[in-house]
N, C-alpha and C positions, 0 to 999 in steps of 0.2 A: 428808453422806449417808450412809447406810449401808444396806445389802442383807442381809436375814435371810429365809431360806426363799424366795428369789426375789422377796420385795417390799421395794422401798426406802423407806426412811424420811428424813426430814429431821430435823434435831437437835429441833424444836418438837415434833416427833411423839411423841418419846421422855421418859419421865418424868424425873425428877432423878437417880434412882439409875441408871437405864440410860444417861444421857448420862456420868455418871461411870464406868460400867463401859466404855463404848466409848473414853473419854479413856485409863483404863489399858490397854486392850488395844493403841493406838495408842502407847502410851509403851514398853508392852513389847515391841511389834514393832520400835520403832526400837531399843530396848537388845539385842534379839536381832541385829538386823545390824550393830551395832557390835561385839557380841561376836565374832560372825562373822569381821568384818572384823579384829579383833585375833587370833584364832586363825588366820587364814591368814597374817598377818603373823609369829607366832611360829614358824609350818611353816617359813617361809620363813629365819627365824633360826636355827632348827635344822637345817636343811639348809647353811646358810653354815658354822657351827660345825663341822659333820661334815665337809664338804669341807677345811675348814681343817685338821682332825687328820688327815683322809686325806693331804693335801701335805706335812703336817709329818714323816709317817712314811716317805714315799717314800724319801728318799735314805738313812734306815738301811736298809729293805729292799734297795735297790740296792746298798748297800756291803757288805751280808751275802752277797749272791749273788756277788760277785768276788771 
């Protein structure tokens, strides 16, 4: 089922081209969700690497202060 302008249609109500478009929209939405998840994972990895760099320079900074 799909709702367009507040009217609900079944797949049988749509012509072949519209059915193809609906399938493509669903595929694109799924791909978009997957890309969003990948982006979140990349941001977590970036933070982890940044924290590792921050931790690796701490002793150098402490040694210089002493």
